[in-house]
N, C-alpha and C positions, 0 to 999 in steps of 0.2 A: 531327891538330892541328898547325898549322905552328909552326916554331921560328924565332925571330929571334935571331941572333947578331951584334950590331953589331960593327964594326971601327973603326978610326981613320978610315977613309975613307968608311965607309958609316953613315948615319944613318937607320935605318929608322923609319917611322910606321905606326901601327896604327889603321885607320879601321873601326869597327865599325858596320854597318847591320843586323846580324841582331838581331832583337827577341826571340830565344829566351831562356829563363831561363839557359842555359849557354852563351851567346854568347861569354863570355870565362871559361874555366875554368883558373884558375891553382893548380897543384898545390902549389908551394912558396910562400914569402913573396913579397912584391912591394915593391920600393923605388922611390921616386919622387924626382923633383927633383934637381938638381945636388948636393944634399948626400945623396944616396942614403939618404932617410927611409924607414925601414921601416914603411910605413903598416899593411901587412896582414902578419900573422904566418902561419905554416905551418898554424894551425889554422884560418885563414880569418876570424878576428876582427880588428877594429881594434886595433892595439897601444896600450896605455895606459902610464902614466897620461895623461889629456888635458892637454896643455899647448900653448903657443904653437908648439912644434915640430911638433905633430900638426895643430892647427887655428889657421890664422892669425887674428891679432887675437883671441884667445880671451879673453872677458870675461865674468864673472857678471852684468853689466848685461843681457846678451841673454837671461838665463833669466827670462822674464816670466811664465810659467805655473807656477812650481814652487809647489806647495801646501805651506803651512807644516807641514801634518801629516807631511810627509816627514822633518822634523827630529827623529829619534828618539833622538838622544844629543847630549851636549855642551851648551853654553851660548852663548848670543849676547852678545857683548861689549856693555856698556852703551853704549859709544860709538855703537854701530851702531843703538841704539834711540831715540836723541834727542840733541839739541844741549845744551850746557852740561855740568856735571859732576856725575855721579852719586856719592852718597855716603850715609851713614846718616841724614843730616838733609834729604835732598832726594827728591822723588818726580817721576814722569814724568807730566806734564800731557798732556790730550787733543790739544794741538797739537804735541806731540813735543819739548817742552822739558823738561829737568830744573830743577826749582825747589824752593826751600825749602818745607818743609810748612807748611800754613796753621795758624792759631791754633785755639784752642778747648779744648786739652787741660786737664783740671782736676787740679790736685794739692792734697792736704791739707796746710795749714800747721799747724794745732793747734787744740785745744778746751779748754774749761773749763766747770765746772758747780758749783753749790753751792746754799746757802740762806742767808738773812739776815733779820734783823729790825730792822736798825739804820735810823734815819730820817735819816742823813746822806746827802748826795749823794756816792756812792762809786763807784769803778770796780771791777769784779769781773772776776776773770780777768786774766792778763797774758801773752798769746800773744807770743812773739818772731817778728818779720818782718824778712827781710832778703833781698837779692839780686833783687828785682823789677826788670823793665825798664819803661820808659816806656810800653811797649805792653801790658803786662799789666793785669789787673783783680783787685781783691781782692773776694771774695764772702763775705759774713758771713750765716750762718743763725743765728736766735736764738729763744728762746721763754722765756716765764715763767709761772708760776701763783702768784697772790697769794691769801692765806686771808681777807682781810677789808678791808683799807684800799685806798688808792690807790697806784699806781706813778707816780712823779713824774718826768716827762721822761726816759724810757728812750731810749738812744741808744748807738750805737757810738762809742768815743772812742780817741784815740792817747795814751797816756802819762798823761793826766789827764782829769778831767771837763769841762775847758774846751776842749780841742781835739777837736772832733767830727768823725767820719767817718760822715756819714749819720746817720739817726735811726731808731729802731725804730718810733716812733710820735709823735703830737703831743700835748703837754701831759699830762693826767692819764688813765690807763688803769685800769680795775677788772678784778680777777680774772685773766683769762686774755688773752694775745696772743702772736702769733709772726709771722715774716715773714723776708724776705731783703733785705739791703741791698748795693749795690755801689759801689765806688769806682774810678775810674780816671782817668789823666791825659788831658786834652783841651787840647792846646796848652800854654799857660802855667798852666792852672788845673786843678782837680780836678772831675770830674763825679761827682755822687752820684744814685743811682737807687734809689727805694724800690719794692719789689715789692707791698707791701700797699696802694698807691694812696693812702696819707696823705702829706701834705706834708712836706717837710723840715723839721726843727726849726731855727728862728731865734732863739729865745730862750733864757733861762737861761744856759747856759755860753757863749754866744757865737754868731756865725754859723757856719753849716755849712763846715768845712774850715779855720776860722779859725786862723793860725799854723801850719798844715800845708800845705807846697808840693809841687810836683812833684819837686823835688830831695829833699824828705824821703821821698817815696813810694818811691824807689829805694834809700834808705839803710837803717839799722836801727833798729827801733823796737818798741814793744810796743802791742798792741790789746786791748781788752776791752769789756765791757758795763757800762754806767753807768746808774744810777737812784737816786732816793731813795724813801723810804716814808713814807706818812702813817699807816701802821699795819699789822698783821698780819705775816705771815711769807711771804716770797717764795722760791719755788724757781725757779732760773733755769739756762739753759745757753747756750752761744754756740759756734759753730765757724767757722773761718776757712779759706778755700780761695783758691788762686791759679789765674786762668783766663789760660792763656798767650795773648799777642796774636799778631796776624798780622803 
């Protein structure tokens, strides 16, 4: 095997045309370039770690076929997963952006139940509500059973029998009824939705939502179930929930 020992005046070159597997057999390490970079160690392996000293313009962008299953430890920084800011209140959307979670989460506000024989138009239960946003919705579930007479104008009310938040039903109801009512701000007004298909109550204690504004909705107040009796005993219950907006 020829040996090359360059001197100051001799600059040898090596031109290999042999295609044998051992055309160039280096027993020791190999240094290359003007910086004498030790690219190959005495064990015949490329010296690590990989860096721009070993590979020019080294960039992970060139790793285009790396399977994600090869990531067997550690975590990927959230900034690498998508744009925006990751936090406990955001999620990663399909378009690669961190955004606030959508609405729909339901939380319990309070409940009340009891029985009555009074014939007066009365508010039953007094559930405190506060801290709602204008994007939230109040859901009221209610039911009652009457032993003989009529239930007069049953409805969900705020504070008193005259400030109505939706209505359980229209006019007089005999024996048993139940349903769900929703109230939510819609612009400058309140929207009332009845799940039982009956029309919103417009008589008796005044128009639906009368005296109750969007500003009131986000304040502090009490909600309850109101009705009067023409006779008999009524067993009633009502529950209130907050549905978070989007």
